[in-house]
C-alpha positions as CSV (number, residue, x, y, z in Angstrom):
1,M,9.0,-4.0,37.5
2,T,9.8,-2.0,35.1
3,P,6.5,-1.7,32.5
4,E,7.3,-3.5,28.9
5,P,8.2,-0.5,26.3
6,D,5.1,0.7,23.9
7,L,6.2,-0.9,20.7
8,F,3.0,0.6,19.0
9,R,2.9,4.3,18.0
10,F,-0.8,3.5,16.9
11,R,-3.4,2.9,19.4
12,H,-7.1,2.5,19.0
13,P,-9.6,2.1,21.6
14,V,-12.1,-0.6,21.1
15,T,-15.2,-0.9,23.5
16,V,-15.8,-5.1,24.6
17,R,-19.4,-5.1,24.1
18,F,-21.9,-7.0,25.9
19,R,-22.9,-9.1,23.1
20,D,-19.1,-10.0,22.8
21,V,-19.3,-12.2,25.7
22,D,-19.6,-16.0,25.5
23,V,-21.1,-18.4,28.4
24,A,-18.0,-18.3,30.1
25,G,-18.3,-15.3,30.9
26,H,-15.6,-13.4,28.9
27,A,-15.5,-12.0,25.3
28,H,-15.9,-15.2,22.8
29,H,-12.4,-15.8,21.2
30,A,-13.5,-15.3,17.8
31,E,-14.0,-11.5,19.2
32,A,-9.9,-10.5,18.9
33,L,-10.4,-10.6,14.8
34,I,-13.0,-8.1,15.0
35,Y,-10.6,-5.8,17.7
36,F,-7.6,-6.2,15.4
37,E,-9.6,-5.3,12.6
38,E,-11.6,-2.0,13.9
39,A,-8.0,-1.4,14.4
40,R,-6.5,-2.0,11.2
41,W,-9.2,0.0,9.7
42,A,-8.1,2.9,12.2
43,Y,-4.8,2.3,10.8
44,W,-5.5,2.3,7.2
45,T,-7.9,5.5,7.8
46,E,-5.3,7.7,9.8
47,V,-2.1,6.4,8.9
48,A,-2.3,4.9,5.2
49,G,-4.9,8.2,4.7
50,K,-7.2,5.6,3.1
51,G,-10.8,6.3,4.6
52,A,-13.3,5.1,2.0
53,I,-14.3,1.7,1.6
54,E,-13.6,1.8,-1.7
55,E,-9.5,2.3,-1.2
56,I,-9.4,-0.8,0.6
57,D,-7.3,-2.5,-1.9
58,Y,-6.3,-5.7,0.1
59,V,-7.2,-9.1,1.2
60,I,-6.4,-10.8,4.1
61,A,-4.4,-13.8,3.5
62,E,-3.3,-15.2,7.2
63,C,-3.9,-14.5,10.9
64,N,-2.8,-15.8,14.0
65,V,-4.0,-14.9,17.7
66,R,-2.6,-15.5,20.8
67,W,-4.7,-15.0,23.8
68,H,-2.9,-14.1,27.2
69,A,-6.1,-13.1,29.4
70,R,-9.7,-13.3,29.2
71,V,-11.3,-10.0,27.7
72,L,-13.6,-9.0,30.3
73,W,-16.8,-6.6,29.9
74,P,-17.5,-4.1,30.2
75,Q,-14.1,-2.6,29.3
76,V,-12.5,-0.5,26.6
77,V,-9.1,-2.1,25.2
78,S,-6.2,-0.6,23.9
79,V,-4.8,-1.9,20.7
80,G,-2.2,-1.3,19.2
81,V,-1.6,-1.6,15.3
82,R,1.5,-1.4,13.6
83,V,3.1,-3.1,10.0
84,V,6.0,-4.9,10.5
85,R,7.2,-6.4,7.6
86,V,6.6,-5.4,3.9
87,G,6.7,-7.0,0.7
88,R,6.2,-6.8,-3.1
89,K,2.6,-7.7,-2.9
90,H,2.1,-7.8,0.5
91,F,2.3,-6.4,4.2
92,E,2.2,-7.7,8.2
93,M,0.9,-6.1,10.7
94,E,1.0,-6.7,14.5
95,Y,-1.2,-6.5,16.6
96,E,-1.5,-6.3,20.9
97,V,-4.9,-5.7,22.9
98,R,-4.4,-4.3,26.3
99,G,-7.0,-4.2,29.5
100,Q,-7.7,-1.3,30.7
101,A,-5.3,-1.8,33.7
102,G,-2.3,-2.1,30.8
103,E,-2.3,-5.9,31.0
104,K,-1.9,-8.0,27.8
105,L,-4.8,-9.4,26.9
106,S,-4.3,-11.2,22.9
107,S,-1.9,-10.1,20.2
108,G,-1.8,-11.6,17.0
109,T,-0.7,-10.7,13.1
110,T,-2.3,-10.5,9.9
111,V,-0.6,-10.8,6.3
112,Q,-2.9,-8.5,3.9
113,V,-1.9,-8.6,-0.4
114,M,-2.8,-5.9,-2.4
115,Y,-5.6,-6.8,-4.8
116,D,-7.1,-4.9,-7.7
117,Y,-10.8,-6.2,-7.3
118,E,-11.8,-5.5,-10.8
119,A,-9.0,-7.7,-12.2
120,G,-9.5,-10.1,-9.5
121,A,-5.8,-10.5,-8.9
122,S,-3.1,-9.2,-6.5
123,K,-1.5,-6.2,-7.2
124,R,2.2,-4.7,-6.3
125,L,2.1,-2.5,-3.2
126,P,2.6,1.1,-4.7
127,D,5.5,2.8,-4.1
128,E,4.0,5.8,-2.2
129,L,1.8,3.4,0.3
130,K,4.8,1.4,1.2
131,A,6.6,4.9,1.6
132,T,4.2,6.2,3.9
133,L,4.2,2.9,6.1
134,E,7.9,3.6,6.4
135,A,7.8,6.6,7.7
136,F,5.6,6.2,10.2
137,D,6.5,2.2,11.8
138,G,9.5,1.4,9.8
139,P,12.5,1.1,8.5
140,F,11.5,-2.5,7.3
141,A,14.1,-5.2,7.1
């Protein structure tokens, strides 16, 4: 069997913590979003070059998660994250969580809307950010 090609240039390791485990013996279903968030922050810091909390100028508008297999403790999972679509005011990210043996554990998407916290309103995606995202994960359709 040929392994699937890795579609993610950016991967971030996330430790499955004991506190993540529920009474069924695996990570609670809500933890997938936490794993996505940790990888998204690493991407935002390393790829977009925005490492300070006040440089987060987006809000999450939508998220989708699909669970493929149980996430067990203890292990370090590999979370792939990439930008797959960019609009005037938003961008969409795709995620894939793989276990230590390479098995797909969960996957999903989030939509981020650029946001001006002072004005309390959405804003246009800056051209330089779009260029940075396209240079790393693009081109986008």
